[in-house]
Structure formats: C-alpha cells, structure tokens
DSSP file (Angstrom, degrees, kcal/mol; ACC not computed):
  #  RESIDUE AA STRUCTURE BP1 BP2  ACC     N-H-->O    O-->H-N    N-H-->O    O-->H-N    TCO  KAPPA ALPHA  PHI   PSI    X-CA   Y-CA   Z-CA
    1    1 A M              0   0    0      0, 0.0     2,-0.3     0, 0.0     0, 0.0   0.000 360.0 360.0 360.0 128.3   66.1 -146.2  -98.2
    2    2 A M        -     0   0    0     13,-0.0     2,-0.3     3,-0.0     3,-0.0  -0.700 360.0-153.0 -88.6 138.8   68.5 -149.0  -99.1
    3    3 A T        -     0   0    0     -2,-0.3     3,-0.0     1,-0.1    14,-0.0  -0.814  31.7 -87.3-109.2 157.0   70.5 -150.7  -96.4
    4    4 A E        -     0   0    0     -2,-0.3    12,-0.7     1,-0.1     2,-0.5  -0.273  40.0-115.9 -62.8 139.6   73.9 -152.3  -96.9
    5    5 A T  E     -A   15   0A   0     10,-0.2    10,-0.3     1,-0.2     3,-0.1  -0.679  29.3-177.3 -77.7 122.7   74.0 -155.9  -98.0
    6    6 A L  E     -     0   0A   0      8,-3.0     2,-0.3    -2,-0.5     9,-0.2   0.755  69.8  -0.2 -89.2 -29.5   75.6 -158.0  -95.3
    7    7 A Y  E     +A   14   0A   0      7,-1.7     7,-3.6     2,-0.0    -1,-0.3  -0.971  62.5 175.2-160.4 142.9   75.5 -161.3  -97.2
    8    8 A S  E     +A   13   0A   0     -2,-0.3     5,-0.2     5,-0.2     2,-0.2  -0.968  10.0 149.4-153.3 138.8   74.4 -162.5 -100.6
    9    9 A D        -     0   0    0      3,-2.6    -2,-0.0    -2,-0.3    85,-0.0  -0.744  65.1 -72.1-144.8-164.1   74.5 -165.8 -102.5
   10   10 A K  S    S+     0   0    0     -2,-0.2     3,-0.1     1,-0.2    84,-0.0   0.667 129.2  39.5 -70.6 -15.2   72.4 -167.6 -105.0
   11   11 A L  S    S+     0   0    0      1,-0.3    11,-2.6    11,-0.1    12,-0.5   0.824 120.7   9.0-104.9 -40.5   69.7 -168.4 -102.4
   12   12 A V  E     - B   0  21A   0      9,-0.2    -3,-2.6    10,-0.1     2,-0.4  -0.914  48.0-151.2-140.0 162.3   69.4 -165.3 -100.1
   13   13 A A  E     -AB   8  20A   0      7,-1.6     7,-3.0    -2,-0.3     2,-0.5  -0.987  17.4-162.4-134.1 130.2   70.4 -161.7  -99.7
   14   14 A I  E     +AB   7  19A   0     -7,-3.6    -8,-3.0    -2,-0.4    -7,-1.7  -0.955  11.2 174.6-118.3 126.2   70.7 -160.2  -96.2
   15   15 A T  E     -A    5   0A   0      3,-2.5   -10,-0.2    -2,-0.5   -11,-0.1  -0.485  53.9 -81.2-110.7-172.1   70.7 -156.5  -95.4
   16   16 A G  S    S+     0   0    0    -12,-0.7   -11,-0.1     1,-0.2     3,-0.1   0.733 126.9  15.7 -63.7 -22.4   70.7 -154.7  -92.1
   17   17 A D  S    S+     0   0    0      1,-0.1    19,-2.6    19,-0.1    20,-0.5   0.422 121.2  45.0-134.9   1.6   66.9 -155.2  -91.8
   18   18 A T  E     - C   0  35A   0     17,-0.3    -3,-2.5    18,-0.1     2,-0.4  -0.960  51.9-148.1-142.8 161.6   65.7 -157.8  -94.2
   19   19 A I  E     -BC  14  34A   0     15,-2.5    15,-2.7    -2,-0.3     2,-0.5  -0.999  17.8-155.5-125.7 130.7   66.3 -161.2  -95.7
   20   20 A T  E     -BC  13  33A   0     -7,-3.0    -7,-1.6    -2,-0.4     2,-0.7  -0.925   5.6-151.6-107.9 124.1   65.3 -161.9  -99.3
   21   21 A F  E >   -BC  12  32A   0     11,-3.0    11,-1.8    -2,-0.5     3,-0.8  -0.861  11.2-158.6 -92.7 112.9   64.6 -165.5 -100.3
   22   22 A K  T 3  S+     0   0    0    -11,-2.6    -1,-0.1    -2,-0.7   -10,-0.1   0.742  83.4  28.4 -73.0 -26.1   65.5 -165.5 -104.0
   23   23 A H  T 3  S+     0   0    0    -12,-0.5    45,-2.7    45,-0.2    -1,-0.3  -0.478  80.8 132.8-131.5  61.8   63.6 -168.5 -105.1
   24   24 A Y    <   +     0   0    0      6,-1.1     7,-0.2    -3,-0.8    34,-0.2   0.968  48.3  65.7 -81.2 -57.1   60.7 -168.6 -102.7
   25   25 A Y  S  > S-     0   0    0      5,-2.1     4,-2.4    -3,-0.1     5,-0.1  -0.401  81.9-106.6 -80.5 144.7   57.4 -169.1 -104.6
   26   26 A Y  T  4 S-     0   0    0      1,-0.2    -2,-0.0     2,-0.2    -1,-0.0  -0.938  90.2  -2.8-111.4 135.6   56.5 -172.2 -106.6
   27   27 A P  T  4 S+     0   0    0      0, 0.0    -1,-0.2     0, 0.0    -2,-0.0  -0.988 130.6  54.3 -94.8   0.2   56.4 -172.5 -109.5
   28   28 A S  T  4 S-     0   0    0      1,-0.1    -2,-0.2     2,-0.0     3,-0.1   0.792  85.4-141.1 -67.4 -28.4   57.3 -168.9 -110.4
   29   29 A G     <  +     0   0    0     -4,-2.4    -5,-0.3     1,-0.2    -3,-0.1   0.616  42.8 159.8  77.1  10.6   60.5 -168.8 -108.4
   30   30 A K        -     0   0    0     -7,-0.2    -5,-2.1     1,-0.1    -6,-1.1  -0.256  39.4-106.8 -66.5 157.3   59.7 -165.2 -107.4
   31   31 A M        -     0   0    0     -8,-0.2     2,-0.4    -7,-0.2    -9,-0.2  -0.356  20.6-150.0 -84.2 162.7   61.4 -163.8 -104.3
   32   32 A K  E     -C   21   0A   0    -11,-1.8   -11,-3.0    -2,-0.1     2,-0.5  -0.999   7.2-153.0-131.7 130.8   60.0 -163.1 -100.9
   33   33 A V  E     -C   20   0A   0     -2,-0.4     2,-0.5   -13,-0.2   -13,-0.2  -0.909  11.8-171.3-106.3 128.3   61.4 -160.3  -98.6
   34   34 A V  E     -C   19   0A   0    -15,-2.7   -15,-2.5    -2,-0.5     2,-0.2  -0.978  17.8-134.6-122.4 128.4   61.0 -160.7  -94.9
   35   35 A S  E >   -C   18   0A   0     -2,-0.5     3,-1.7   -17,-0.2   -17,-0.3  -0.557  16.1-130.0 -76.4 141.2   61.8 -157.9  -92.4
   36   36 A F  G >  S+     0   0    0    -19,-2.6     3,-1.6     1,-0.3    -1,-0.1   0.818 109.9  65.4 -60.0 -28.8   63.8 -158.9  -89.3
   37   37 A D  G 3  S+     0   0    0    -20,-0.5    -1,-0.3     1,-0.3   -19,-0.1   0.738  99.2  53.0 -63.4 -21.6   61.1 -157.1  -87.3
   38   38 A N  G <  S+     0   0    0     -3,-1.7    46,-3.1    46,-0.1     2,-0.6   0.389  89.8  92.9 -95.0   2.1   58.7 -159.8  -88.5
   39   39 A I  E <   -D   83   0B   0     -3,-1.6    44,-0.3    44,-0.2     3,-0.1  -0.870  52.4-169.7-101.2 120.9   60.9 -162.7  -87.4
   40   40 A S  E     -     0   0B   0     42,-2.6     2,-0.3    -2,-0.6    -1,-0.2   0.949  68.5 -40.2 -68.3 -50.9   60.2 -164.1  -83.9
   41   41 A H  E     -D   82   0B   0     41,-1.2    41,-2.7    70,-0.0     2,-0.4  -0.976  49.1-128.0-168.6 166.4   63.3 -166.3  -83.9
   42   42 A I  E     -De  81 110B   0     67,-3.2    69,-2.8    -2,-0.3     2,-0.4  -0.993  15.4-157.0-127.5 133.7   65.5 -168.5  -86.0
   43   43 A V  E     -D   80   0B   0     37,-2.3    37,-2.4    -2,-0.4     2,-0.5  -0.917  10.6-144.0-108.5 135.5   66.7 -172.0  -85.0
   44   44 A V  E     -D   79   0B   0     -2,-0.4     2,-0.3    67,-0.4    69,-0.3  -0.884  25.9-174.6-100.1 125.3   69.8 -173.5  -86.5
   45   45 A M  E     -D   78   0B   0     33,-3.1    33,-2.7    -2,-0.5    -2,-0.0  -0.882  30.3-111.9-123.8 151.4   69.5 -177.3  -87.2
   46   46 A K        -     0   0    0     -2,-0.3     2,-0.5    31,-0.2     5,-0.2  -0.600  50.2-101.1 -70.8 137.2   71.7 -180.1  -88.3
   47   47 A P        +     0   0    0      0, 0.0     2,-0.3     0, 0.0    -1,-0.1  -0.498  62.8 146.3 -67.4 117.5   70.4 -181.3  -91.7
   48   48 A T     >> -     0   0    0     -2,-0.5     5,-2.7     1,-0.0     4,-0.8  -0.870  65.8 -97.0-138.0 171.9   68.4 -184.5  -91.3
   49   49 A I  T  45S+     0   0    0     -2,-0.3     3,-0.3     1,-0.2     5,-0.2   0.840 126.3  50.5 -59.9 -31.0   65.4 -186.0  -93.0
   50   50 A W  T  45S+     0   0    0      1,-0.2    -1,-0.2     2,-0.1     0, 0.0   0.778 108.3  49.8 -79.8 -28.1   63.3 -184.4  -90.2
   51   51 A S  T  45S-     0   0    0     -3,-0.2    -1,-0.2    -5,-0.2    -2,-0.2   0.484 126.6 -91.3 -92.3  -2.0   64.7 -180.9  -90.5
   52   52 A G  T ><5S+     0   0    0     -4,-0.8     3,-1.6    -3,-0.3    -3,-0.2   0.611  73.6 145.7 109.4  14.4   64.3 -180.7  -94.3
   53   53 A K  T 3 <S+     0   0    0     -5,-2.7    -4,-0.2     1,-0.3    22,-0.2   0.864  84.3  34.3 -51.7 -40.2   67.6 -182.0  -95.7
   54   54 A W  T 3  S+     0   0    0     -6,-0.3     2,-1.2    -5,-0.2    -1,-0.3   0.316  88.2 107.7-101.5   8.0   65.8 -183.6  -98.7
   55   55 A R    <   +     0   0    0     -3,-1.6     3,-0.2     1,-0.2     5,-0.0  -0.737  42.0 174.9 -86.1  96.8   63.0 -180.9  -99.0
   56   56 A L        -     0   0    0     -2,-1.2    13,-2.4     1,-0.3     2,-0.3   0.794  65.5 -10.5 -78.1 -29.0   64.3 -179.2 -102.2
   57   57 A H  S    S+     0   0    0     11,-0.2    -1,-0.3    -3,-0.1     2,-0.3  -0.854 110.8  12.1-169.0 133.0   61.3 -176.8 -102.6
   58   58 A G  B    S-H   66   0C   0      8,-2.7     8,-2.2    -2,-0.3     2,-0.3  -0.696  85.3 -54.4 103.6-152.4   57.9 -176.5 -101.0
   59   59 A T        -     0   0    0     -2,-0.3     6,-0.1     6,-0.2    -3,-0.0  -0.942  20.8-171.7-134.4 151.9   56.5 -178.1  -97.9
   60   60 A G  S    S+     0   0    0      4,-0.4    -1,-0.1    -2,-0.3     5,-0.1   0.520  95.9  28.5-112.0 -14.3   56.0 -181.6  -96.5
   61   61 A N  S    S-     0   0    0      3,-0.4     4,-0.1     0, 0.0    -2,-0.0   0.335  97.7-119.3-131.1   5.8   53.8 -180.7  -93.5
   62   62 A L  S    S+     0   0    0      2,-0.3     3,-0.1     1,-0.1    -3,-0.0   0.461 101.9  77.2  66.4   3.4   52.0 -177.5  -94.5
   63   63 A K  S    S+     0   0    0      1,-0.3    26,-3.1    25,-0.1     2,-0.5   0.725  90.4  45.0-108.4 -34.5   53.7 -175.6  -91.6
   64   64 A T  E     -f   89   0B   0     24,-0.2     2,-0.4    26,-0.1    -4,-0.4  -0.960  67.4-158.5-119.6 126.7   57.2 -175.0  -92.9
   65   65 A W  E     -f   90   0B   0     24,-2.9    26,-2.5    -2,-0.5    -6,-0.2  -0.866   4.7-156.4-104.2 134.6   57.9 -173.7  -96.4
   66   66 A Y  B     -H   58   0C   0     -8,-2.2    -8,-2.7    -2,-0.4    26,-0.2  -0.944  12.9-136.7-112.5 116.4   61.3 -174.3  -98.1
   67   67 A P        -     0   0    0      0, 0.0   -43,-0.2     0, 0.0    26,-0.1  -0.279  48.8 -73.8 -61.0 158.8   62.5 -172.0 -100.8
   68   68 A K        +     0   0    0    -45,-2.7   -11,-0.2   -11,-0.1     2,-0.2  -0.333  64.4 151.0 -62.6 128.1   64.1 -173.8 -103.8
   69   69 A D    >   -     0   0    0    -13,-2.4     3,-1.6    -3,-0.1    -1,-0.0  -0.666  21.3-176.0-156.3  98.3   67.6 -175.1 -103.1
   70   70 A F  T 3  S+     0   0    0      1,-0.3   -14,-0.1    -2,-0.2   -13,-0.1   0.635  88.6  58.4 -71.1 -11.9   68.6 -178.2 -105.1
   71   71 A G  T >  S+     0   0    0      1,-0.2     3,-1.9   -15,-0.1     4,-0.5   0.373  72.7 108.2 -93.5   3.8   71.9 -178.2 -103.1
   72   72 A R  G X   +     0   0    0     -3,-1.6     3,-1.7     1,-0.3    -1,-0.2   0.844  68.1  62.1 -53.4 -41.1   70.2 -178.4  -99.8
   73   73 A P  G 3  S+     0   0    0      0, 0.0    -1,-0.3     0, 0.0    -2,-0.1   0.754 106.7  47.6 -59.8 -20.3   71.2 -182.1  -99.1
   74   74 A K  G <  S+     0   0    0     -3,-1.9    -2,-0.2   -21,-0.1    -3,-0.1   0.506  88.0 110.5 -95.7  -5.6   74.9 -180.9  -99.1
   75   75 A R    <   -     0   0    0     -3,-1.7     3,-0.1    -4,-0.5    20,-0.1  -0.311  66.3-136.1 -73.9 155.5   74.5 -177.9  -96.8
   76   76 A D  S    S+     0   0    0      1,-0.2     2,-0.3    19,-0.1    -1,-0.1   0.627  81.2  12.5 -88.2 -14.5   76.0 -177.9  -93.3
   77   77 A R        -     0   0    0     17,-0.2     2,-0.4   -31,-0.2    17,-0.4  -0.991  60.6-140.4-158.3 155.5   72.9 -176.4  -91.5
   78   78 A I  E     -D   45   0B   0    -33,-2.7   -33,-3.1    -2,-0.3     2,-0.4  -0.982  17.5-146.8-120.6 130.6   69.3 -175.6  -92.0
   79   79 A F  E     -DG  44  92B   0     13,-3.1    13,-2.9    -2,-0.4     2,-0.5  -0.772   7.1-162.0 -96.2 140.7   67.8 -172.4  -90.6
   80   80 A H  E     -DG  43  91B   0    -37,-2.4   -37,-2.3    -2,-0.4     2,-0.5  -0.940   7.1-163.5-127.1 107.8   64.2 -172.4  -89.4
   81   81 A A  E     -DG  42  90B   0      9,-3.3     9,-2.3    -2,-0.5     2,-0.6  -0.812   6.1-155.7 -98.0 124.1   62.6 -168.9  -89.1
   82   82 A T  E     -D   41   0B   0    -41,-2.7   -42,-2.6    -2,-0.5   -41,-1.2  -0.877  18.4-148.2 -95.9 122.3   59.4 -168.5  -87.1
   83   83 A L  E     -D   39   0B   0     -2,-0.6   -44,-0.2     3,-0.3     3,-0.2  -0.616  11.1-141.5 -95.0 151.6   57.5 -165.4  -88.3
   84   84 A K  S    S+     0   0    0    -46,-3.1   -45,-0.1    -2,-0.2    -1,-0.1   0.829  95.4  38.2 -78.5 -33.6   55.4 -163.2  -86.2
   85   85 A N  S    S+     0   0    0    -47,-0.5     2,-0.3     1,-0.0    -1,-0.2   0.246 110.1  52.6-112.4  15.1   52.6 -162.5  -88.6
   86   86 A Q        -     0   0    0     -3,-0.2    -3,-0.3     1,-0.1    -1,-0.0  -0.998  66.4-134.5-148.1 154.7   52.0 -165.7  -90.5
   87   87 A W  S    S+     0   0    0     -2,-0.3     2,-0.4    -5,-0.1    -1,-0.1   0.845  84.9  80.4 -73.2 -35.9   51.3 -169.3  -89.6
   88   88 A V        -     0   0    0    -24,-0.1   -24,-0.2    -6,-0.1    -5,-0.2  -0.595  68.8-152.1 -80.7 129.5   53.8 -170.8  -92.1
   89   89 A D  E     -f   64   0B   0    -26,-3.1   -24,-2.9    -2,-0.4     2,-0.5  -0.447  14.2-121.7 -89.1 169.2   57.5 -170.8  -91.0
   90   90 A I  E     -fG  65  81B   0     -9,-2.3    -9,-3.3   -26,-0.2     2,-0.5  -0.966  18.4-167.7-119.6 122.5   60.4 -170.7  -93.5
   91   91 A G  E     + G   0  80B   0    -26,-2.5     2,-0.3    -2,-0.5   -11,-0.2  -0.930  26.7 162.1-103.5 126.3   63.1 -173.4  -93.6
   92   92 A F  E     - G   0  79B   0    -13,-2.9   -13,-3.1    -2,-0.5     2,-0.3  -0.959  29.0-150.4-148.0 161.5   66.1 -172.3  -95.6
   93   93 A T        -     0   0    0     -2,-0.3     2,-0.3   -15,-0.2   -15,-0.1  -0.858   9.7-162.1-126.9 162.6   69.7 -172.9  -96.4
   94   94 A V        -     0   0    0    -17,-0.4     3,-0.4    -2,-0.3   -17,-0.2  -0.876  31.2-114.6-137.8 168.7   72.5 -170.7  -97.5
   95   95 A E  S    S+     0   0    0     -2,-0.3     2,-0.5     1,-0.3   -19,-0.1   0.845 111.7  37.4 -77.4 -33.5   75.9 -171.3  -99.2
   96   96 A D     >  +     0   0    0      1,-0.2     4,-2.1     2,-0.1    -1,-0.3  -0.746  68.8 173.1-120.1  82.5   77.9 -170.0  -96.2
   97   97 A G  H  > S+     0   0    0     -2,-0.5     4,-2.6    -3,-0.4     5,-0.2   0.843  75.7  54.2 -60.7 -37.7   76.0 -171.2  -93.1
   98   98 A E  H  > S+     0   0    0      2,-0.2     4,-2.0     1,-0.2    -1,-0.2   0.923 109.9  46.5 -65.0 -43.8   78.7 -170.2  -90.6
   99   99 A R  H  > S+     0   0    0      2,-0.2     4,-1.9     1,-0.2    -2,-0.2   0.919 114.7  46.7 -64.2 -43.8   78.7 -166.6  -91.8
  100  100 A V  H  X S+     0   0    0     -4,-2.1     4,-2.5     1,-0.2     5,-0.2   0.898 109.6  53.5 -67.9 -39.8   74.9 -166.3  -91.9
  101  101 A E  H  X S+     0   0    0     -4,-2.6     4,-2.4     1,-0.2    -1,-0.2   0.905 107.5  52.4 -60.3 -39.7   74.6 -167.8  -88.4
  102  102 A T  H  X S+     0   0    0     -4,-2.0     4,-2.3     2,-0.2    -1,-0.2   0.912 108.7  49.9 -61.2 -43.2   77.0 -165.2  -87.2
  103  103 A I  H  X S+     0   0    0     -4,-1.9     4,-1.3     1,-0.2    -2,-0.2   0.935 112.0  47.6 -60.6 -46.7   74.9 -162.4  -88.7
  104  104 A F  H  <>S+     0   0    0     -4,-2.5     5,-2.5     1,-0.2     6,-0.5   0.871 110.7  51.7 -65.0 -36.4   71.7 -163.8  -87.1
  105  105 A R  H ><5S+     0   0    0     -4,-2.4     3,-1.6     1,-0.2    -1,-0.2   0.901 106.4  53.8 -65.8 -40.2   73.5 -164.2  -83.7
  106  106 A Q  H 3<5S+     0   0    0     -4,-2.3    -1,-0.2     1,-0.3    -2,-0.2   0.801 109.8  48.6 -63.1 -27.7   74.6 -160.5  -83.9
  107  107 A K  T 3<5S-     0   0    0     -4,-1.3    -1,-0.3    -5,-0.2    -2,-0.2   0.331 113.3-121.8 -92.7   6.3   71.0 -159.6  -84.5
  108  108 A N  T < 5S+     0   0    0     -3,-1.6    -3,-0.2    -5,-0.1    -2,-0.1   0.846  76.0 125.2  55.7  38.7   69.8 -161.7  -81.5
  109  109 A L      < +     0   0    0     -5,-2.5   -67,-3.2    -6,-0.1     2,-0.3   0.611  38.7 101.4 -97.7 -15.1   67.6 -163.8  -83.7
  110  110 A I  B     -e   42   0B   0     -6,-0.5     2,-0.5   -69,-0.2   -67,-0.2  -0.557  48.0-171.8 -80.1 129.8   69.0 -167.2  -82.9
  111  111 A K        -     0   0    0    -69,-2.8   -67,-0.4    -2,-0.3     3,-0.1  -0.981  32.4-113.0-114.9 130.2   67.0 -169.4  -80.4
  112  112 A E    >   -     0   0    0     -2,-0.5     3,-1.8   -69,-0.1   -69,-0.1  -0.393  41.6 -97.8 -64.6 137.7   68.8 -172.5  -79.3
  113  113 A H  T 3  S+     0   0    0    -69,-0.3    -1,-0.1     1,-0.3    -3,-0.0  -0.299 108.5  21.9 -58.9 131.6   67.0 -175.7  -80.6
  114  114 A G  T 3         0   0    0     -3,-0.1    -1,-0.3    -2,-0.0    -2,-0.1   0.476 360.0 360.0  89.3   3.1   64.7 -177.2  -78.0
  115  115 A R    <         0   0    0     -3,-1.8    -2,-0.1    -4,-0.0    -3,-0.1   0.397 360.0 360.0-116.2 360.0   64.3 -174.0  -75.9
C-alpha cells in the first residue's frame, strides 16, 4: 500500500509512515527507507562542526551516519534520528528544514536537544 508523499526534495522523501534517504549508502548512493515506527526520536540541531555541518557523506565517529548532501554546510538545521533497531543513528539534512521539522513535530518524533 502506497501512502501519500508529505514532503520530497533531492535528499529525502517523507510519506505518512516512512522517510527515504535518497543517497544513503557509500559509494553506491542507493537509498535507505526507514519506518517511523523504527525511529525512537529525532533531535533538531543547529549546524556546527560538532553536529555534522561539514560531514558531507559518511561518518566521523562510527555512531552517526550522514547520507550524501554536498549542500549540508549551507543548511539551517541538522536532524539526528535515533533508531530503535540499530546502533548507528542517522544525521541528515533537507532542503526545507522548517517544513520537515513541522512534519516530525506533528508525528511526535521530535525530542528537544539535551533532554
């Protein structure tokens, strides 16, 4: 069953029950689909060197994986998704951060940073 697309850009596609990271795997660039049921929570962070602003693809600490986004240093926010069934978290950006944050808040996925 297909669900309606709530948001889509060059980096992600969000439906009612999944988020697809369009350029997840390195070096193939294949996508990864994650069910919202598999997301513990998402933290919205200001882009800094510590939150992954300059991490264009891959990982720097073996704990958080960043799908490819060569525009990441210019983005207004970085999302950090903690997954329920795997050790590696996903740090990602989108083209319209405000719109995507609103979608995640409506789905009660946002956890305030530091809590």
